C-alpha positions in Angstrom: 54.4 -143.8 32.1 56.2 -144.9 35.0 58.1 -143.4 38.1 61.6 -143.8 38.0 63.3 -141.7 40.9 62.0 -139.5 43.8 64.1 -136.9 45.3 64.1 -134.0 48.4 65.3 -130.9 48.5 65.7 -129.3 51.8 66.1 -125.1 51.6 67.1 -123.3 54.3 64.2 -121.0 54.9 65.4 -119.0 58.3 62.7 -120.2 60.9 62.4 -123.7 59.8 63.4 -125.8 56.4 61.3 -126.3 53.4 61.2 -129.8 52.1 60.3 -130.0 48.5 59.8 -133.4 46.6 60.4 -134.3 43.2 58.7 -137.5 41.4 60.8 -138.2 37.9 59.0 -140.2 35.2 60.5 -141.8 32.1 58.3 -139.4 29.8 60.1 -136.5 31.1 56.9 -135.2 33.4 58.2 -134.3 36.4 55.7 -133.3 39.5 56.6 -131.9 42.8 55.4 -131.5 46.4 56.2 -130.3 49.6 56.5 -131.9 53.1 57.6 -129.1 55.3 57.9 -130.5 58.9 59.5 -128.2 61.3 62.4 -129.7 62.9 61.9 -133.2 61.8 63.0 -132.7 58.1 65.5 -135.6 58.5 63.6 -138.2 59.7 60.6 -136.9 56.7 63.8 -137.6 54.1 64.0 -141.3 55.3 60.6 -141.6 55.0 60.2 -140.5 51.5 62.9 -142.7 50.7 61.1 -146.1 51.8 58.0 -144.6 49.6 60.4 -144.0 46.7 61.1 -147.9 46.9 57.4 -148.9 46.7 56.4 -146.2 43.9 59.7 -146.6 41.5 58.7 -148.3 38.3 54.8 -147.8 39.1 52.1 -146.0 37.2 52.1 -142.7 38.6 48.5 -142.1 37.3 47.2 -144.6 39.9 47.2 -141.8 43.1 44.3 -143.3 44.6 45.7 -146.9 44.6 49.2 -145.7 45.8 48.3 -143.7 48.6 46.0 -146.8 49.8 49.2 -149.4 49.5 51.8 -147.1 51.0 49.1 -146.0 53.8 48.1 -149.6 54.9 51.6 -151.3 54.1 53.3 -149.0 56.3 51.8 -150.5 59.4 52.6 -147.8 61.8 50.1 -145.7 60.0 49.5 -141.9 60.4 51.8 -139.4 62.7 53.4 -136.5 61.0 56.4 -138.0 59.4 54.7 -140.6 57.2 51.8 -138.4 56.3 54.2 -135.4 55.5 55.8 -137.8 53.2 52.7 -139.2 51.6 51.3 -135.7 51.5 54.1 -135.0 49.6 54.5 -137.6 46.9 50.5 -137.7 46.4 50.9 -134.2 45.9 53.0 -134.6 43.0 51.7 -137.4 41.3 48.5 -135.1 41.0 50.8 -132.3 39.6 52.2 -135.0 36.9 48.6 -135.9 36.0 47.7 -132.2 35.2 50.6 -132.0 33.4 50.2 -135.1 31.1 46.4 -134.0 30.3 47.4 -130.4 30.1 45.1 -129.0 32.7 45.6 -127.4 36.2 45.0 -130.0 39.2 41.4 -128.2 40.7 40.2 -129.3 36.8 40.7 -132.7 37.8 38.7 -132.7 41.0 35.7 -131.0 39.0 36.5 -127.9 38.1 36.5 -124.4 40.1 34.0 -123.1 42.6 36.1 -120.2 43.0 37.9 -118.2 40.6 40.0 -116.1 43.6 40.3 -117.2 47.4 40.7 -115.0 50.3 43.5 -115.0 52.4 44.7 -113.8 55.6 48.1 -113.0 56.5 51.0 -114.2 59.2 54.4 -113.0 59.8 53.3 -109.3 59.2 54.4 -108.7 62.9 58.1 -110.1 62.8 60.1 -108.2 65.2 57.5 -106.5 67.2 58.0 -107.2 70.8 55.8 -104.3 72.4 51.9 -103.8 71.8 52.8 -100.5 69.8 55.1 -102.4 67.4 52.4 -104.5 66.5 50.4 -101.9 65.9 52.3 -100.2 63.6 53.1 -103.2 61.6 49.7 -104.2 61.0 48.7 -100.6 59.9 51.5 -101.1 57.3 50.3 -105.1 56.0 46.6 -103.0 55.9 48.1 -100.3 53.0 49.4 -102.8 51.6 45.6 -104.4 50.9 45.3 -107.1 53.6 42.0 -107.7 55.0 42.6 -110.2 57.3 45.5 -111.1 60.0 46.8 -114.0 62.6 49.0 -113.7 65.2 49.9 -115.0 68.4 50.1 -112.4 71.4 51.0 -114.8 74.2 54.7 -114.9 74.7 56.0 -117.8 76.4 53.4 -118.7 78.2 52.2 -122.4 78.7 49.2 -124.4 79.9 48.6 -121.0 82.2 49.2 -117.3 81.7 49.9 -114.7 84.3 47.3 -111.8 84.4 50.0 -109.6 83.7 51.0 -111.6 80.5 47.2 -111.9 79.5 47.1 -108.4 80.1 50.0 -107.4 77.5 48.4 -110.2 75.1 45.2 -108.4 75.4 46.7 -105.2 74.9 48.7 -105.8 71.9 45.2 -107.1 70.2 43.8 -103.6 71.6 46.9 -102.1 69.3 46.3 -104.0 66.3 42.2 -103.7 66.6 42.8 -100.2 67.0 45.5 -99.4 64.0 43.3 -101.6 61.5 39.7 -100.5 62.6 36.7 -102.9 62.0 36.9 -103.9 58.4 39.9 -105.9 59.1 39.3 -109.4 60.1 41.7 -110.4 63.3 42.4 -114.2 64.0 44.5 -115.2 67.3 46.9 -117.9 67.5 47.1 -120.2 70.3 49.7 -122.8 68.9 47.9 -125.5 70.9 49.7 -124.5 74.6 46.7 -123.5 77.3 44.9 -125.7 79.4 40.7 -125.5 79.7 40.4 -122.7 82.0 42.9 -120.6 80.6 41.9 -120.9 76.9 38.5 -120.0 78.3 39.7 -117.0 80.1 41.6 -116.2 77.2 38.5 -116.3 75.0 36.4 -114.3 76.8 39.0 -111.7 76.9 39.2 -111.7 73.1 35.4 -111.2 72.9 35.1 -107.4 72.6 37.9 -107.4 69.6 35.2 -109.9 67.5 38.2 -112.0 66.2 37.2 -114.6 63.2 38.6 -117.4 65.3 40.8 -118.3 68.3 42.9 -120.8 67.0 44.1 -124.1 68.5 43.6 -122.9 72.1 44.4 -126.6 74.0 46.6 -128.8 72.8 45.9 -131.3 69.9 45.9 -134.7 71.6 42.9 -134.2 73.8 39.4 -133.5 71.6 37.4 -133.5 74.5 39.4 -130.5 76.0 39.2 -128.5 72.5 35.0 -129.5 72.5 34.9 -128.0 76.3 36.4 -124.9 75.3 34.7 -124.7 72.1 31.3 -124.6 73.9 32.2 -122.2 76.4 33.8 -119.8 74.3 32.1 -116.7 73.1 34.5 -116.5 70.1 34.7 -119.0 67.2 37.2 -121.8 67.8 39.5 -123.4 65.0 42.3 -126.3 65.1 43.2 -129.1 63.3 46.6 -128.3 61.6 47.9 -131.2 64.0 45.4 -133.9 62.8 46.2 -136.5 60.0 44.0 -138.1 57.8 39.8 -138.1 57.8 40.4 -141.1 60.7 42.0 -138.4 62.6 39.2 -136.1 61.5 36.1 -138.4 62.3 36.1 -138.2 66.0 36.7 -134.4 66.0 33.7 -133.9 63.7 31.7 -136.6 65.3 32.4 -134.0 68.6 31.6 -131.1 66.6 34.9 -129.8 68.3 35.6 -126.9 66.2 34.3 -124.2 64.1 36.5 -123.9 61.6 39.0 -127.0 60.5 42.6 -126.4 59.3 43.8 -129.3 57.8 47.5 -128.8 56.4 47.6 -130.3 52.4 51.5 -131.0 53.7 50.7 -133.3 56.8 47.3 -134.4 56.7 47.3 -136.5 53.6 47.8 -134.5 50.2 45.4 -132.9 47.9 42.4 -135.4 47.6 42.6 -136.3 51.1 41.9 -132.9 52.4 38.8 -132.8 49.6 37.6 -135.7 51.3 37.7 -133.7 54.7 36.3 -131.0 53.3 33.9 -132.6 52.4 33.2 -134.1 55.8 33.1 -130.5 57.2 30.6 -129.5 54.3 27.8 -131.8 55.2 28.2 -130.4 58.9 28.2 -127.0 57.6 31.5 -126.4 59.1 34.1 -124.0 56.9 37.3 -125.2 55.6 40.4 -122.9 56.3 43.5 -124.5 55.4 46.8 -124.1 57.5 49.3 -122.7 55.1 52.3 -121.1 56.9 55.0 -123.4 54.4 56.7 -122.7 51.3 56.0 -122.0 47.6 54.6 -125.4 46.8 52.1 -126.4 49.6 50.5 -122.8 48.7 50.3 -123.8 45.2 48.8 -126.9 46.1 46.4 -125.6 48.5 45.1 -122.6 45.9 44.0 -125.4 43.3 42.4 -127.1 46.4 40.7 -124.4 47.9 39.4 -123.1 44.3 37.5 -126.8 44.1 36.0 -126.7 47.8 32.5 -125.0 48.2 33.0 -124.5 52.0 36.3 -123.1 51.5 36.5 -120.0 53.7 39.7 -118.5 54.1 43.5 -119.4 53.6 46.8 -118.5 55.3 49.5 -116.9 53.8 53.3 -115.8 54.9 53.5 -112.2 54.4 56.9 -112.3 53.5 59.7 -114.6 53.2 63.7 -115.1 52.6 64.6 -113.2 49.8 65.3 -116.2 47.7 61.9 -117.7 47.4 61.6 -115.9 44.4 64.6 -117.8 43.0 63.8 -121.2 44.5 60.5 -121.6 42.1 58.7 -120.1 39.9 55.7 -118.9 41.8 54.2 -115.7 40.4 51.0 -114.8 42.5 48.2 -112.4 41.6 47.0 -110.8 44.6 44.3 -108.0 45.2 42.0 -106.7 47.5 42.8 -109.4 49.9 42.4 -112.4 47.5 44.6 -114.7 45.4 43.9 -115.6 42.0 43.5 -119.4 41.2 46.5 -120.3 38.4 45.3 -121.8 35.5 48.8 -123.4 34.6 49.3 -127.4 34.1 49.2 -129.2 37.2 50.1 -127.1 40.1 51.5 -124.3 37.8 54.6 -124.8 39.8 58.1 -125.7 39.1 61.3 -125.9 41.4 64.6 -124.7 40.7 66.8 -127.5 41.8 70.2 -125.5 41.7 69.2 -122.7 43.5 67.7 -124.9 46.1 71.0 -126.6 46.5 72.3 -123.4 47.2 70.5 -122.8 50.4 70.9 -126.5 51.9 69.5 -127.4 55.4 69.9 -125.7 58.9 69.2 -126.8 61.9 66.6 -124.7 63.7 65.1 -124.6 67.3 60.8 -124.6 68.4 60.6 -121.0 69.3 56.9 -121.0 70.9 57.5 -121.1 74.3 60.9 -119.2 74.4 59.2 -115.5 73.8 61.0 -115.4 70.6 57.9 -116.1 68.6 57.7 -113.0 66.6 61.8 -113.6 65.3 60.6 -115.3 62.3 62.4 -113.5 59.7 65.8 -112.3 59.0 66.2 -109.0 58.9 66.2 -108.5 55.3 63.3 -110.3 53.5 61.0 -109.5 51.0 57.4 -109.5 50.2 55.9 -112.1 47.4 52.6 -111.0 46.8 
């Protein structure tokens, strides 16, 4: 079997664009991956084109060799663009191998440790502005069986937060906790935007609500700062969505800078690289909680990986999405009581519909983290998809 082509499909999904990557072979077995990279889609497609030049004509089963050679020969190693492109292609190669052998990807990794995985939802708060509105939307999510939910209550604050804004953020967390009770886990998102003293101040205020973790309190480019916050925080700290490869994760592990790690299968190197990172975390007794707010292909790949990792803890998933999500792939999630069942179809168990993808072409979107519009992540008409 030889690789004949690689194509990208950028699909508008309101807050960003999914970027699906499809690898074709001369035996008619194709594989899909996802490289969704907010606001850098065009650079990403260029990186995939360079990988296409290397992979065309090669055996798709030599996954480890191709990963090594592409990473080595890039010279300018790492970074979001290269690693996202490589992640998607690597995932697609595992999909091809699983389909060729007629087994799900998790079987190729050693089989299932988990038949189902617990999830926490993101995006459940769409449109909420005031604490009371967050509370009402949280009630609706819990009525649908949600047992854990994440959001960023900090508005447009950056590095520092005023007492007034912090007070509103804490009232928001209180409203959600009051709405859902103590049996639902709350996860608080920081989006990597506070300095050390502000992060610690926020963490101390959050303690009363018993969150599962406070995510990415400081920017991702200083692990010493993260370690300082972790050591002084009364609540667990999670981080890692903007770290790439085991080499980026090594200093985090050496410093024990986070309580939970959150590599993203679309950015950190793909399925096997996350398996290696998770194994490093396992020997340090650090839970593995993959970052996963992207599209259906990334979700399918992460489910295969989560099935196989003993230290898997909880998986992020978007609560609702654009109505055409159901059209661009054949996604069919089995959700019940806060868990998603691991699919057993060959490969990732996922196909994209190329024609439907082309109906929703790339649209530019702007970063919302510091504009105060964080909750505007869904159009007026959305659909639940689990």
